[in-house]
N, C-alpha and C positions, 0 to 999 in steps of 0.2 A: 358531290356524287350523292347518287340514291343509296339508301342502306340496302344491304343483300336482300332482305325481304322483299322491300319495294321493287327492286328490280326483277325479282323472280315472280313477284305477281303479274309483270308484264307478260310472262307466258305461262299463266294458269296456275302458279303455287297458291295455295290458300292455307292459313294458320302459321304457326311459329315455326323456326327452321329446325331441321332435326339435330338432335345432340350429336357433337362430334366426339371423336375418340382417337386414341393413339393410331389405329388402323386407318383411318381417315384423315390424319394429318397431312397437310400438303396438297388435299383435294379440294376442288369448288363444285357446287352444283349447277346443273346445266338441263335442257330439256331435249328428248331427240325430236328433231322436226322432220327428218327424212332419213330413209335408209337405203344406199345403193350397193351395188355388186362392190365396189372398192372400199365401203366403209359406211360410216353415219355422218349426218349433218346435225349440229346441236346449236342451241341457243342459250345464253346464261342471262337473258334479261337486257343485255347492252348489245351484243354483236352475235353473229352466226359465224361458225367455224367447223372444219372438219375433225373427225377422230377416229380411232381405230378401236375395237374392242379389245378388251386384256384376253390373254392367250387361253384362259380357262373357257371362255364363251364360245371359242372356236372348236372345242373338242367334239368329237363324232358322236359321242354317247350321250351329250347333254340334251336334256328335254329342251325342244324349241321354244317351250314358253318361258324359260329362263333367261333367254337372250334379250338385249335390249330391243324395244319396239316403237313404233311411233308414239309419241304422247309419254313416254317413260321421263320421270326424273332420274337422273343419274348422277353419281359421283365421277369427277374427271381429274385425273392426275396431269400436271403439267408435264409434256414431253413433245419430241418432234417426231410424229404430230402426237397430240394430246391422247391419252388412252382412257377408256371407260373402265373404272375399276368396280363399279356396284350399280346395281338397278334397285331404288328404292322402292319401298311395298306401295302396290298399286291400289287407288282407292275404287276402279272399276275396270274391267277387263272385256272388251267386245271381240268375240272369237267366233270362227267357223271351222269346219273339217276341211282341209286341204284337198284339192282336186286329186283324183287317183285313187286306187285301190286300197292302198296302205292308209291306215287309218292315221292322222296326223293332226292335232289341233293347231291350227294357223290363226294368228293373233291380227286384228284387224287393227284396233287402235287401244290404247289405255288411257287411264285418267280422265275420262270424259264424262261430262255431266249430263250430255243430251245425245241422243242418237236420232238425227232426222232421217226417217225413211222416205225417200222422194220417188214418187210415182207419177208419171205423166197421165192427163187427161186427154190421151190418144191412143193409138194402138199399144202404147206400153200399160194401159191401166189393167192392174191384175190384183184383185183382192185377194187370191190364194197366196200369191207371192208377198204380200204385205203381213200375212198371217205367218208365213215362213221367218220373214225378218223379226216379227214381234217374238217368236219362239227363242231366237238368238239374244235378244235384248234383255228378256224378262229377268234373267239370273245375273245380267252384267254388271249390276250396280249403277246402271244409268237409266235415265228416263227416255222413254220411247215418244216421238212425236211423228205422227203421218201427215206428209207433205204431199199434197196433189198439185202438180206443177201445171203449167200452160193453161191455167184458168181462162186466159183471154183468148183462147182458141176455141172454146166450146161455150154453148150455151147450157150445157147440162152439168155445170159444176156442181151446184146443189144436190141434183140426183145422185150423183157420184158420192158425195159427201155422205148422204144419208145411207147408200148402200154400204160404205165403208164403215159408218159409226154401228151399224147393225150387226157387224161381224168381229168388231173388237172391243176390248173391256170399256166400259163407261168410262174411266178415269184416264183414258188415252186422248192426248189432244190430237185433233185432226183438224187440218187447215187447208183450204185451196188458195194458191196463190198465182200471181204473175212474175215469175222469178227476174223479168227485166226491169222491173219497176221499183224505184226506192219505196213508194208509198205500197205497192203490192206485198213487199216483204215485211212491211212494218209489225205484223203479228209475231213474227219470229226473233225480233230483236232481244227479247228478255233472255234468250237463250244465247245470245254473245255479248253480255255484259261483262264488266272488268271481273277478271277471275275466273270467269267460266270458260269452258272448253266444250265445243259439239263438233261431231263427226258426221259427214254426208255418206249415205249409202244409198244404192239404186242403180238400175241399169244403165248401160251407155246410153247417152241421148236424152236423159230423164231432166238435165237441167243444172246438175250440180256444179259444174264450170261457171254457167251462168248466173247462179245465185251467188257464188264466190264472188265474181266480178262486180256483182250490184252492191254486195256487203261493203268491199274494198272501194267501191267507188270509182274503180279504173279497170281498164281490160288486161288483166295479168293472166288469167287463165285462158287457153285457147279452147274455142269452142266450134262446133261444126253442125250442120243440118243433118237430120235424122232422114233415113231411107222412108219413101214414101209408101212404101207396101206393108211394113211392119213397125213402123217409127222407132227402129233400132239406130242407136247412134255409132260412131266410131269412138275408139279409146283415145279422146283427146287429154285424158288425165292417165298418165302411164305409171305412177307409183304414188303412194301414198305420202301427203305432206301436210306439216302442220303450219298454218298461216296465221301471222299477228294481225288482227283487224284494227281499224281506226276507233272501233268503240271500246277496245281494252279488252275483249275476249279473244279467243282463239278459236281457229277452224281447222278441222282435220279434212281435206278432201281427198277421196278415193277413186280409184279407176272403177269403170263400170263392171259389175259382179255378173257372169254368165250363169254360174253355178252357186246356189246357196245350200251348201250341205251341212246338215246338223251334226254335232260333235258328239252324240251319243251321251252327253250330260245333262240336257235339257229335261224338263218336265211337262207332263200334258197337265198336270193339277195345279197348275200356276195361274196367274192371272189370265192368261189367253184362252185356255179351254177348260178352267175350273168347273165351268157351268154344265159343261158335257159331262166331265168325270161325276159331278153331284147326280146328274140325271141317269148316269148308268148304276150309280148307287142305290138309286129308288126303285130298281127293277125288282120284281116278285122273286125272280130266281137268280143265285149268286153266280151262275155260270151263263146268264143270258147273252146270246151272240146278236141280238138287237135285230133279229130279223124277223121272225113271225110268232115269237114265244108270247102268251097272254101276260099281261101286267108288265109289259116293257115301258120303262119310263123314257128311253129314247125315241121310240116309234111313237109312243104318245106326243110327245113334243113336236116331232115333225109332222104329225097329223093336224095338231092345232096351230103351228104356225111360230111356235116359241123357238125353235130350231130350225135354221135354214138348210135344205138339202145340201146345197154346195158347200155351205160350211161343214156340215157332218162328213161329207165325202173327203174335204181336205183334212179333216182331224183324221180319218181312217189312215189316208195316205202318210200323213206326218207320223201316225202312230207305228207304221209298219215300218217306215224309214228309221225312225228313232230305234225300234227294238233290233233292226238290223246292224245298226251303228253301234249298239251296245254290244252286240255279240261280237262285231268285229275287233272292238276294242278289248273285249275279255279274251278273245283268241289270241290276239296281239301281245297282250301282257301275259298270257300262258307260255307263249312262244319264247319271249324274253326270258321268262323264268327258268325254262327248260335249257335254254341256251347257256345261261348262268352256271346252272347246275353240270351241265356237260363239260364247260371249259374248266369248272373247279375240279371235276373228277379227273379230267385229261392231265391238268397241272399236277394234280397229286401223284399220277402213275409215272408221269416224267420224273418228278423229283424222287422217286422211290427208285427208279431204275438207273438215272443218271448223277442223281444227288443234286442238292440245292445250289444254285449259282449264286 
């Protein structure tokens, strides 16, 4: 039988095993490969099995980010069914804001090395959406890779590649592929080598399941045709799942995302829009609105073509959304703090009136 670390390498573990302690005696390591309403599906490198989270993970007041997520390495205690006792430290976390008015961070995947942002070379082609994904990836700890799919359906793949490369950081890998062809996906194989984990993100119908099937060498994930009117697809993938590949790597397939909300923790001075932030710093006036002021570095770059108008407009949109998300998060934290104070004060008054129980 393979050594424990060799088994774990099959599911993306790298490095030496974590030290055990008295608290972890009787547990073994596994990785979360799927989450369902009824519990979790784990893999220990040899086989997959179902498990339930420990009671503390089910508490209503726990930060959702502390609960097990797809991609996590966890300590599991033998029971019927097995119980997830601990989530090990994550080397990377890809997250977005959950849908709805209440600000809540939703984890997409953890412990990934690469985030493959898929965008179709059809009606799905949207450079602004790619920039939004890159905002989520830039501080995740993972490498972003832009993958333009359906290159076999258009003669303008080179033009689209040039358009994307003009709007993303120079060190961002951007590739056009035919996801149906083993030869067509060859440029991506380095991201699926032994011990590596990659997650696929993108709209429904962009080709995530098709790429997964090609990597597997078999049709395991359901696929469906997109609508002719807007190239949108149906949700053939309905939940996030980690899949072990014949190459020795791991792939996390995700459902198509209709909404990509910023968490409020992203920054605009990172790799994605750092050049625009630098241009703003070069303006003659510190409070420049970048409209008609003399000596505006941004307007100068727009005029001479160093900055594309579409990219500038998307920057403004993301800046405003980021500010709103940060304000929402601050207000939510303030309400929680006020609620705790009120609850403590109420408890004190009840104790004074009726005595401690």
